[in-house]
C-alpha positions in Angstrom: 251.5 81.9 189.8 248.9 80.6 187.4 246.7 82.7 185.1 243.0 82.7 185.6 240.8 82.3 182.6 237.1 82.0 181.8 237.4 78.5 180.2 234.2 77.7 178.2 233.0 74.5 176.6 232.5 75.0 172.9 228.9 73.7 173.0 228.0 76.5 175.4 229.3 79.1 172.9 227.4 77.5 170.0 224.2 77.4 172.0 224.6 81.0 172.9 225.2 82.1 169.3 222.1 80.2 168.1 220.0 81.7 170.8 221.2 85.2 170.0 220.4 84.7 166.3 216.9 83.5 167.2 216.2 86.3 169.8 214.0 89.3 168.8 216.8 91.9 169.0 219.4 90.7 166.6 221.7 93.7 167.1 222.2 93.1 170.8 225.8 92.3 171.8 226.3 89.3 174.1 229.3 87.9 176.0 229.5 84.1 176.1 231.7 82.5 178.6 231.7 81.1 182.1 231.9 84.3 184.2 233.8 82.3 186.9 237.5 82.4 186.1 239.6 79.5 187.4 243.4 79.1 187.5 244.9 77.1 184.7 246.6 74.9 187.4 243.2 74.1 188.9 241.7 73.2 185.5 244.6 70.9 184.8 244.2 69.2 188.2 240.5 68.6 187.5 241.3 67.0 184.1 244.2 64.9 185.5 242.0 63.7 188.5 239.1 62.9 186.3 241.0 61.1 183.6 243.5 59.4 185.9 246.4 60.4 183.7 249.9 60.5 185.1 251.2 63.9 184.0 254.4 65.8 184.4 254.1 69.6 184.5 256.6 72.1 183.4 255.9 75.5 184.8 256.9 78.6 182.7 257.2 82.2 183.6 254.1 84.2 182.7 255.0 86.3 179.6 255.5 90.0 180.3 252.3 91.9 179.5 250.1 88.9 179.7 246.7 89.5 181.4 246.5 87.5 184.7 242.8 87.2 184.7 240.0 87.4 182.1 236.3 86.5 182.2 233.1 87.4 180.5 230.2 89.3 182.0 227.3 87.0 180.9 224.5 88.7 182.7 222.7 89.9 179.6 223.0 86.5 178.0 221.6 84.8 181.1 218.8 87.3 181.4 217.7 87.5 177.7 218.7 84.1 176.3 218.6 81.8 179.4 222.3 81.1 178.6 223.8 78.6 181.0 226.9 76.5 181.4 227.4 72.7 181.5 231.1 72.9 180.7 233.7 70.7 182.5 231.4 67.7 183.1 230.4 67.7 179.4 234.0 68.1 178.3 235.1 65.2 180.5 232.2 63.0 179.2 233.3 63.8 175.6 236.9 63.3 176.4 236.3 59.8 177.9 234.1 58.9 174.9 237.0 59.9 172.6 239.4 57.8 174.7 237.2 54.8 174.3 236.8 55.4 170.6 240.4 56.3 169.7 242.3 54.5 172.5 245.4 54.3 170.3 245.8 58.1 170.6 245.7 58.1 174.3 
């Protein structure tokens, strides 16, 4: 079994925070995330497939009490701030640029 999470690219969060600061109602609370949880195993598969890495996985038991799924309700952010995601493709583009820049680390 794999946990499902609302993985979010950091630039999406930064954009949301900046938009919320600039919005008229500065005291409104917003959730920033993806709102579409995916299994960790699926995220890893996407990264491995995109990067072409040969990876070995070691599966662990899910710790007792760990939440199996989390995700943000981003409806208010989408409605008020025009918040949107560009996550995994932007992350992979950044990752490949780092690989080209710092090849010795890869």
